[in-house]
Each structure stands twice: as C-alpha cells, then as structure tokens.
C-alpha positions as CSV (number, residue, x, y, z in Angstrom):
1,X,158.2,120.5,71.8
2,X,159.8,118.2,74.4
3,X,159.8,119.1,78.1
4,X,163.0,120.6,79.3
5,X,164.6,118.8,82.3
6,X,165.7,121.2,84.9
7,X,166.8,118.9,87.7
8,X,167.9,115.4,88.6
9,X,167.4,114.3,92.2
10,X,168.8,111.2,93.9
11,X,167.2,110.2,97.2
12,X,167.6,107.4,99.6
13,X,164.2,106.7,101.2
14,X,162.9,103.9,103.4
15,X,160.7,101.8,101.2
16,X,156.9,102.2,101.8
17,X,157.5,104.9,104.4
18,X,157.9,108.2,102.4
19,X,156.2,111.1,104.1
20,X,155.8,114.8,103.4
21,X,158.6,115.5,106.0
22,X,162.3,115.4,105.4
23,X,164.0,114.2,103.2
24,X,161.2,113.9,100.7
25,X,159.1,116.9,101.5
26,X,162.0,119.4,101.8
27,X,163.6,118.2,98.6
28,X,160.5,118.1,96.4
29,X,159.3,121.4,97.9
30,X,162.4,123.2,96.7
31,X,161.4,122.4,93.1
32,X,157.8,123.3,93.6
33,X,156.5,119.7,93.1
34,X,153.4,118.2,94.5
35,X,154.7,115.8,97.1
36,X,151.6,113.6,97.2
37,X,152.0,112.8,93.5
38,X,155.3,111.2,94.4
39,X,154.7,109.8,97.9
40,X,151.6,107.7,97.3
41,X,152.8,105.9,94.2
42,X,156.3,105.5,95.8
43,X,154.9,103.9,98.9
44,X,152.7,101.6,96.8
45,X,155.6,100.5,94.6
46,X,158.1,99.9,97.4
47,X,155.9,98.2,100.0
48,X,157.9,95.0,99.4
49,X,161.0,96.9,100.8
50,X,159.1,98.1,103.9
51,X,161.6,99.9,106.1
52,X,164.7,99.2,104.1
53,X,166.3,102.0,102.2
54,X,165.8,102.3,98.4
55,X,167.5,104.6,95.9
56,X,165.1,106.8,93.8
57,X,166.1,109.0,90.9
58,X,163.6,111.9,90.1
59,X,163.8,113.9,86.9
60,X,162.2,117.3,87.3
61,X,160.8,119.2,84.2
62,X,160.3,122.9,83.6
63,X,156.5,122.6,83.8
64,X,156.8,121.2,87.4
65,X,156.1,117.7,86.3
66,X,158.5,114.8,87.1
67,X,159.3,111.2,86.4
68,X,160.8,108.8,89.0
69,X,162.6,105.5,88.9
70,X,163.2,103.2,91.8
71,X,166.6,101.5,91.6
72,X,166.1,99.1,94.5
73,X,168.3,98.7,97.6
74,X,171.9,100.1,97.7
75,X,174.7,97.7,97.2
76,X,176.3,98.6,100.6
77,X,173.1,97.7,102.4
78,X,172.9,94.3,100.6
79,X,176.6,93.6,101.5
80,X,176.0,94.5,105.2
81,X,172.9,92.3,105.3
82,X,174.5,89.4,103.6
83,X,177.5,89.2,106.0
84,X,175.7,90.4,109.1
85,X,177.6,93.6,110.0
86,X,176.2,96.9,111.2
87,X,178.5,99.2,109.4
88,X,181.7,99.3,107.2
89,X,185.1,100.1,108.4
90,X,186.3,103.7,109.0
91,X,189.8,102.6,107.8
92,X,189.1,99.9,105.1
93,X,192.7,99.3,104.3
94,X,193.8,98.6,107.9
95,X,190.7,97.4,109.8
96,X,188.6,94.6,108.2
97,X,185.1,94.2,109.5
98,X,184.1,90.9,107.8
99,X,184.5,88.5,104.9
100,X,182.4,87.8,101.9
101,X,182.6,84.8,99.5
102,X,182.3,84.8,95.8
103,X,178.9,83.0,96.1
104,X,177.6,85.9,98.2
105,X,179.0,88.4,95.7
106,X,177.2,86.6,92.8
107,X,173.9,86.6,94.8
108,X,174.1,90.4,95.2
109,X,175.3,90.9,91.6
110,X,172.2,89.0,90.4
111,X,169.9,91.3,92.4
112,X,171.6,94.4,91.1
113,X,172.4,93.3,87.5
114,X,170.0,95.7,85.8
115,X,171.5,98.8,87.5
116,X,175.2,98.0,87.2
117,X,177.4,99.1,84.3
118,X,178.6,95.6,83.5
119,X,178.4,93.4,80.4
120,X,178.2,90.1,82.2
121,X,178.0,88.5,85.7
122,X,181.8,88.5,86.1
123,X,181.9,92.3,85.6
124,X,179.0,92.8,88.1
125,X,180.8,90.6,90.7
126,X,184.0,92.7,90.3
127,X,181.9,95.9,90.9
128,X,180.3,94.5,94.0
129,X,183.7,93.2,95.2
130,X,185.1,96.7,94.9
131,X,182.3,98.1,96.9
132,X,182.9,95.5,99.6
133,X,186.7,96.2,99.7
134,X,186.0,99.9,100.1
135,X,183.8,99.1,103.1
136,X,186.6,97.1,104.8
137,X,185.1,93.7,103.9
138,X,187.7,91.1,102.8
139,X,186.8,89.2,99.6
140,X,187.6,85.5,99.9
141,X,187.2,82.6,97.4
C-alpha cells in the first residue's frame, strides 16, 4: 500500500544555511519529523546558493517520512538582483522602481524554465514579465 501524504510544506530558506532553529526547526517539528534528516542533505545540495534564498517543497507522509524538492531561487530575487534594486514597489501601478529589458527577462526565464508552467521560452518570458510588473518594474524592449 502506498504511503499517504498528510502535508505539503513550502519554505524559503537561505541556501546552505538551514539550522534546527526557525523557520526549519519549528515547521518540521510540528509534523514530528527528524530535522537533521532534512538539514544536512539540504545544506549539502544548496551550498552553491550559499546565503541566497531558495524555495523548498516538502511532502510529509503518515509514517513521518518525507520527500523534498529544491526549486532554486525565487523569481523576485532574480529580478531584483538582475536590475540592482533592494525591493519592489509598494504601489506598483504608480511608483516604478526600475526597468528590465527583454534580454534580462530571457536570462531569468532560462534559469527558471523547469519550474514555470510554460510551453516555450516566450511563455516563460511573459510569466517573468508579469512578476516584474507586479513588483513595480517597468518592462522595456
């Protein structure tokens, strides 16, 4: 009989720096999971992203086992890094915080192509552009 999934967790953790403290320890502890079974493999797998946030999806099963998948860096972090801003706009329709070109959008889309719900690069670019606009970043050609 297959294991029954009882939870899906989504965490944003600094790469290579997961510890037994919050947010990892408190989240995994609620589900009765062994934190070190996650922390050590996660830190080893994400040492290339040292200090930069990465998205992790953890599927928890009824026998207190789990599977996890690292989805890499969030799109908003990649956009902010690409155009050199600290944060997005609080009023994205009124206050613009920067500009991003199509070439920069394509670069980000290439990095995230496996995680995006897009058939081709053009669709991926449109998804990334939508995220940029929602941050108050103007998309220019």
